N, C-alpha and C positions, 0 to 999 in steps of 0.2 A: 429557267427550268427549275421545277420544284425538286427538293431533295428526294422525295418519294419516287418521282419519275426517273431521276438520275440513278438512284439506287437500283431501280428495276432494270433499267437499260444495262447496268453493270453486271446483272445476273444472266444476260442473254448469250454470253460467250463470244461476243464480237471483239474486234480489235480496233484501236484508234488508227485511222489512216493519216497520211501526211497532211491532209487538209484539215484534220481535227475531227472529222466525222467518224461515227461508229460504223465500221464495216463488218461484214459477216463472211464474205468470200473474197477471192481476188476480184478487183474491179471489173475486169472483162467478163468473168463468170457471172457476176451480179447482173451486168447488162444483158448477158445471154438469157438469164432467167426472166428478164422483162419480156423477151420475145417468146419464150417457150411456155410460160404459164402465169401463175399468180404470184405477185410480189407484194410485200408489206414493208414499209420504210418509216422509221422515226423521223419526223420533220423537226429535228432538234434545233436547227439554226433559223427557224421561222417562229413567229409569235403573232398574237392578236393584240391590236390596239383597240380598246373599246371606247366608243363615243356615245354618251347618253345625256339625257336632260331634255327639258321642254323645247329648247331651241336647236336640238341636234340636227334635224333634217334641214332646216333653213340655213344653219351654219355651214354644214357640209356642202349644200348646194352652191354656196358662194366660194368654196375652196377646192372642189374636185372637178376633174375634167368630165366625169360621167354624170348623167342626169339622175341625181338622187331622188328627186320628187317623182320621177316616172318609174322608179324601181318598185316592183310589187313586194309586199311583205313575204318573207321567207324565200328570197331570191338572192343571188350573188351576181356581181358584175365587176369587170376589170376597170381600173381607174388610176389616175395620177394626181398628185399634189405638186403644183409648179410654183416657181417664184414669179415675180412680176414681169420677168423677161421671157416667160414661157418655157423655162428650163425645168426638167423633171427633177424635183428633190427626192421623191419616193414614188414608187408605184405599188399596187396592191390588188388583192381581191376583196371587194367590198361585200359584206354580208348584212342583210337586214334581219334582225331578230326582234323578239317581242319587246325588249326593253332598251333598244337602241341599235347600234351598228358595230360590227367588227371589221377591222381592216387587217387582212393577213399579209404580212410582209417579212423580209429578213429581220431577225432580231437586231442585227447591227444597225438597222435604220430606224428602229422604234423610237428611241429618245430623240433623234434628229427630227422625225416627223412630229412628235408631240410638241417639241419646243417650237417648231415653226407654226403649227396650228394654234398654239396658245397665244402667239402674237396677235392673231386675228380674233381671238375669243374673249377679249376683255369685256365686251358689252353683251355677251351671249350667255345664257344659262346652259352651259354644257360642261360635262366632265370628261376628261381625257386621261386614260390610264392604260398601262400595259397589263393585260390579263395574265393570270398564272395558269391558264389552261395550256395544255400541250397538244401536239398534233401528230397524226400518222397519215400516210398515204397508202392507198390500196389500189392495185391495178391488175387487170386480167379480164379476159373475155367474159362478159355478163357477170362480173364479180359482185354485182349488187345482190345476187342470190345468197351469198355468204353473209353479207351484212344483214339481210332480211331475216336470217335465222337467229340473229342476235337481237335486232331491234323490232322485228315483226313487220315493220313498214319502213321503207326508205325512199328518198326522192328518185324519180326515174328519168327526168329530163335535165339536160345540161343547164346549169345555173340555178336549179331548184335546191333548196335545203330544207331540212326538218330539224326541229328542236326537240330534245328529250330532257329529262330531269337534270342531267349533268353533262350533256354533250350536244354537239351539232354535227350533222352529216351533210356534206355538200356533194352533189352530183357534178362531176367535171366533164362528162361526155354523154352524148345522147344514147350511145349504145351500151350504157351502164358499165363501161370498161375502166372507169377511174373515179375514185371518191377520195375526199379528204374528210377525216374525222377529227374533231376538236372537242376536248373536254377536260375534266379534272383528272388527276393522275390515277385515282382509284378506278374510275370508269374506263380509261384507256388501257390500263393494265389488263382489265377483263376483256376488252375488245381485242387487244393484241393476242392474248392467249387463244381466243376463239379463231381469229383469222389465221394464225400460224398453223392451225390444223389443216389448212387448205393451201398454204402458200410458202414461198421462200422469203426469209428475212434478208433484206438488202439495205445498203446505205442510202442516205438521202440523195446522194449523187445520182442514183438511178431514177429517182423522182424528178430531179432536174433534167435528166436526159430526155425523158418523155415530154417535158415542158419545152425543151429546146427543139425537139422534133415538131412540136406544134407551133413553133415560132413565137413563143411567149417568153419575154425577158423579165428578169428581176434586176432592179437597180440596187447597187451596193455602195458603200462609202467611196470606193475608188472611182465610181462613175456618176455619183450624185451631182446634179446641176451642170452636167456636161452636155446633155442632149435635150431636144424637144420631144414631145410625144410622137411627132412624125418620124423622127430619126429612129426610134425604137419600134416603129410600125404600129403604134397603139391606135392610130386612126384606122388601121386596116383590120384590127381584131375587136373593134367595138369599144375601145377604152376611152374614146373622146366623143362627146355629143356636140354637134354643130347647130343644134336647135334650142338648147337651153339658154338661159340668160347669162349674165356676167359672172365670172369667177376669176380668181387670181391667175394672171397670165393669159386670159382668154383673148385679149386683143391681138397679141402676137401670134397665138396659135391659129386663130381664125384667119388672120391676114395670110399666113403661110398656106393655109388650106385653099383659100379662094383666089389668092393673087400671086403667091410665090411659087418657086420651083424648089422642091426638096432635093438638095445636093448630097445629102447623106441619108442612106437607108441602112437598115439592119439586114444582114445576110447570114445564111447558115453555111458553114464550111466544116471540113474535117481535115485533120493533120494526116500527112501521108506516111508517118511513122509513129511509133509508140513514143508518147511524150508524157512522162509521169507527172510533170508539174505545169500548170497553166492557171492563170487567175484573171478575174475581171480587172480591167484597167491595163492589161498587157497590150502592147502595140502590135499592129498588123502592118506589114511593109510591102511595097512593090519596089519601085526604084527609090522611094523614100517612104517615110511613115505616112500611111494613108487611112488608118483605121484603129479602132480600139475594141478589144474583147469585152463583151457584155456579160456573157455567162458561158460556162464550159462544163463538160462531163465526159468521162471515159466510156467508150462504146464497147461492143462485144468483141471487136478486133484489137482492143487495147489502145485505139487511137482517141485523140481528143475531138469530140464534136463540139462546135461552138457557134454562138451567135456573135457577130461583130458588126459594128457600125462602120461603114466604109464610104469614103468620099468618091463620088463619080465612078461607081463600080462598073467594071467591064468584064463580061464573062470570059473573054479571051485573054485577059491579063493574068499574069502569074502573081500570086500572093504568097507571103511568107510570114513566119513568126519571128524572124531574126533579120538583122540588117545584112548579113552575109548571104542570104538567100539559100540556106541549107535546109531549113525547116519549112517545107512547102505545104500549101493548103489547096484543097480542091473544093469547088463550090457544090453545094447540095440544094435540092429543091426545098422550098417552103410550101406549106399547105394552102397558101393564099397567094394571089398575084400582087406584084409590086407595081 
């Protein structure tokens, strides 16, 4: 994060939460604001990895689960980078821009992803760097209208993006209810000031909450190389192409898709009481350990909503966040069928 952006966030009157995020209200009140109106959140723990150079498209086509060659200019798409065993090292939102590609993912995974990709890039003319651009998320019914007042024109269909002099705007929903804006600190300071005229400032946790409710996971160091794309439902949200050519891990992933049975899937659950702390990599129990928390965020009731990969999930089975069976979980629907 640039010093300018860090200094700006420090002037906003927020407080540091136990998670390290910058919060503005109590967590439950922030989640309620997501339901009631417009919210703007600094995406401080996410970053962009930039891949550019003459061989960038061909190189990424051989390393990512999504079909880079089929992706139109100025569009975004979910994808993963896996090891040769088909395990997800990192997942991301891929963006095509005029001079290359951006991969948006947790900052904690950027160096790991770059180091892995560099192992395969020895004979390719590509550059891999972590961008100094910063991001904000904006959410609310038809919230594109507020961005349009600043940029004059913004993308209107899910997956589309537009480039400007010092920023990129990505449409995350077809109903124009969610956008990510990435750019240099000066530009995003101005965007933030404009959007705050219409919205409530909230922590990044609220942005993760709406991603959790869409069944979209992020992989962090605690869960890297633990699961296949099928385990985190990336085959169900368009993050895996089964028609493109070979890429690292493709043989295992394709075999699972066409011949295998997926014994672990990702499910959405909620704690039955207020739990102030929970983190990716924490265990889920039934009579024994049966799953792992992938991502979590506090909802408007003060409960933890989470995505967890669970073995042989049964709706009628009781699940817990502790061995003693005192921290119970209840299953919630995902927006897609398993």
